[in-house]
N, C-alpha and C positions, 0 to 999 in steps of 0.2 A: 442398580444405579438408575435413578429416575431422570428422565429427560423432560424438561419443562417446555422447551420450545425448539423447533427444528425448521430450517428453511434452506433453500438453495438459491444461489445467484452466481453470476459471472464474477471472477476475481477482480476484474477492472472493466471499465467501459472501453471497448475497442474503437479506435479511430483510424479509419482508412488513410493511408499515406499515399500521396501522389508521387509520381516519378520526380517531380520538382523537389519534393522534400528530401528524397534520397540523393539527388544531385547536390542540393545545398549541403547536406551532411558530408558528402564526399569532398566538396570544395573546401569547406571549413576544416575538415580533417587533414587534407593535403596541405593547406596553408599552415596549419599548426605543426605538422611534421616538418615542413620546410623551414619554418621559423625556428623550431627547436634544434634542428640540425645546423642551421646557420649560426645559432648561438652556442653550438658545441655540446648540446645536451641531447645526446642520441637516445638515452634511456627514456627521457620524457617524450621524445618523438615516437618511440616504440609504444609507449603507454597510450598516447593519443590515437595512434593507428589501431591498436587492439580495442580500445574503447569505442572507436567509431564503428568498427566491424560488429562488436557486441551490441551496440545500440541499434544498428541497422537490422541485425538478426532478430532482436527483441521486437522491433517495430513490425516485423513480418508475422510474428507469432500471434495466434488468436487466443483469447482468454479461455481458460477451462472453467467448468462449472464447479464451484466449491460448495460443500455442505457445511452449514454452521449449526451448532447446537448450544443451548444453555442447559447445563446439567447441574446436578447437586454438587459435583466436585469442581466444576469450573466451566469455562467457555471453550468449546472444541471447534477448531477450524480445520476442516478436513481430517487429517490424522493427528493433528497436534492439539494436545489439551493444555490450556492455560489455567492451572489451578488458582482458586481464589486467593490462596495464601501468597501467590506471586504477583497478585494484582492489588493496586492501592485503591483505585476508585474508577468510576465510569461516568460518562456523559453521553446523552443522546442528543445529537445535533439535528434539529428539525429545520434548520435554515436552508438546507440543501436537499435536493431530490436526486436519488433516493436518500431517505434519512440515513444517518450513520451513527453507529455505536463506537465511541472512542473509549478505549480501555487504557488506563494509565498503569504501566507495569513497573516492577522493581528492577527489571533487567536493564543493564547499562546499554546494551547494543540494540535493544528494542523497547524504548521507553513508552511509545504509543502504539497501540494496535487499533487499526481502523477497520471496522466491519460494516459493509453495506447492509442495510436492513431490507431492501427490496420491498416485498409486499407484506412484511411483518409490521404489526402495530407498534409504534414507538412506546405507547403507554403500557402495552403488555411486557415489553422488554424491560422498561423501567420498573414496573411492579415486581417482576421476578428478581432482578438484580439488587433491588433495595434490601432484600433479605440477606444478601451476602456481602455487598460492597457499599461504600459511601458514594453518594452522588456529589461530584465536584466538577464544576465547569472546567472543561479542558478544551483547548482549541488545537487544531492541526498545526504542526510545526511548519516553519518556513520551507524546509526541504520537502515536506509532504506536498505543499502547495506548488512548488516548482515542478515536482514530478508529475502532479496532476495537470498543470498547465502544459507540460510537454506531451501529455497524452499517454502516460504510462501508469 
């Protein structure tokens, strides 16, 4: 199996959270739990509480370094291979830094795969992937942008 291109970068850009951010999360979560309880929806209150704890723990976590590879069989992200037969198209977004590779997948629960290119040339990535996939302009989804704005 021939590897065309390999690089490493952090899985996401870590943003340090102040104690005010955690206080705000806690206040919003407690208000949500109280409101859900007041309305008689205890299960939703529990979901809000668990979600707030999970969000807080994720905010404390530092990103790990991920290895990316473009191979003959597909695109590998760490230990997961995305074969070309499961991918529809790609787009290299050069409007943001670092540049991003957006892969359009046939999978229902993961329709877009976003890969940061870090110090890899966008032209090199494009030249390699054109041998395997169609280039089709794809944009990040609304939920991807919301997650990015929230710093995750």
